[in-house]
KEMI-562769 format. One line per 10 residues: number of its first residue (from 1); their letters; for each residue x, y, z of C-alpha. Coordinates in steps of 0.5 Angstrom, whole numbers, plus 500, padded with zeros to 3 digits. Layout:
BEGIN
NUM = A = X/Y/Z ~ ...;
***
This chain:
BEGIN
1 = XXXXXXXXXX = 829/445/711 ~ 833/439/708 ~ 836/439/701 ~ 833/435/696 ~ 837/429/694 ~ 833/425/690 ~ 836/426/684 ~ 843/423/687 ~ 839/417/689 ~ 836/416/682;
11 = XXXXXXXXXX = 842/417/679 ~ 845/412/684 ~ 840/407/683 ~ 841/407/675 ~ 848/406/676 ~ 847/400/681 ~ 842/397/675 ~ 847/398/670 ~ 853/395/674 ~ 848/389/675;
21 = XXXXXXXXXX = 847/389/668 ~ 854/389/666 ~ 856/383/671 ~ 850/379/669 ~ 853/380/661 ~ 860/378/664 ~ 857/372/667 ~ 853/370/660 ~ 859/372/656 ~ 863/367/660;
31 = XXXXXXXXXX = 858/361/660 ~ 858/362/652 ~ 865/362/651 ~ 867/357/657 ~ 861/353/657 ~ 857/351/664 ~ 851/350/667 ~ 846/356/665 ~ 841/357/670 ~ 837/363/673;
41 = XXXXXXXXXX = 840/362/680 ~ 847/360/678 ~ 847/366/674 ~ 844/371/679 ~ 849/368/684 ~ 855/369/680 ~ 853/376/678 ~ 852/378/685 ~ 845/380/683 ~ 838/377/686;
51 = XXXXXXXXXX = 834/372/682 ~ 828/377/682 ~ 833/382/678 ~ 833/378/673 ~ 826/376/672 ~ 824/384/673 ~ 821/386/666 ~ 826/391/665 ~ 831/386/664 ~ 827/382/659;
61 = XXXXXXXXXX = 833/382/654 ~ 838/379/659 ~ 833/373/661 ~ 832/372/654 ~ 839/371/653 ~ 840/367/659 ~ 834/362/657 ~ 837/362/650 ~ 844/359/653 ~ 840/355/657;
71 = XXXXXXXXXX = 836/352/651 ~ 843/350/647 ~ 845/346/653 ~ 844/338/652 ~ 837/335/655 ~ 842/331/660 ~ 843/337/664 ~ 850/337/663 ~ 854/344/661 ~ 854/345/654;
81 = XXXXXXXXXX = 861/345/651 ~ 863/352/648 ~ 862/353/641 ~ 870/351/639 ~ 869/345/642 ~ 863/342/639 ~ 863/337/634 ~ 861/338/627 ~ 856/335/623 ~ 861/332/619;
91 = XXXXXXXXXX = 865/329/624 ~ 859/327/628 ~ 857/323/622 ~ 864/320/621 ~ 863/317/628 ~ 856/314/627 ~ 859/311/621 ~ 865/308/625 ~ 861/306/631 ~ 855/302/626;
101 = XXXXXXXXXX = 861/299/622 ~ 864/296/629 ~ 857/294/631 ~ 856/290/625 ~ 863/287/626 ~ 861/285/633 ~ 854/282/631 ~ 858/278/625 ~ 863/275/630 ~ 857/274/635;
111 = XXXXXXXXXX = 854/270/630 ~ 860/266/628 ~ 861/264/635 ~ 854/262/636 ~ 855/257/630 ~ 862/255/633 ~ 858/253/640 ~ 852/250/637 ~ 857/245/633 ~ 861/244/639;
121 = XXXXXXXXXX = 855/242/643 ~ 853/238/638 ~ 860/234/638 ~ 859/233/645 ~ 852/231/645 ~ 855/225/640 ~ 861/223/644 ~ 856/222/650 ~ 852/218/646 ~ 857/213/644;
131 = XXXXXXXXXX = 861/213/650 ~ 857/208/655 ~ 855/211/662 ~ 859/208/668 ~ 853/204/671 ~ 852/201/664 ~ 859/199/664 ~ 859/196/671 ~ 853/192/669 ~ 856/188/664;
***
């Protein structure tokens, strides 16, 4: 009769699961700290686990954390910046004000240039009306 090794098999499976969870948490910590694309496939690949492992109900907390990180990424699909590199609301407002001011100045400059161009074109038109064309000068 063979010895019952089922206890060892259960223990080994539990240890493998804990190792997988630790690797996934390490990858998520890294992504949270350094930024980068957060997808189930990417995290599974970097952690050396299957996507099925992440979607398993037993790992619901890992999947929820992963989705939380992914939801903080910009809609453009670019990797999210780490918290320490993100712009503050106050800095963002300063940048927006500066850009609006620059935009206003450019619009004023465009308007001034349009007016100057209109005056110059009017002067050209007036000069052309005063100078007879070559065919008219030849007729005289």
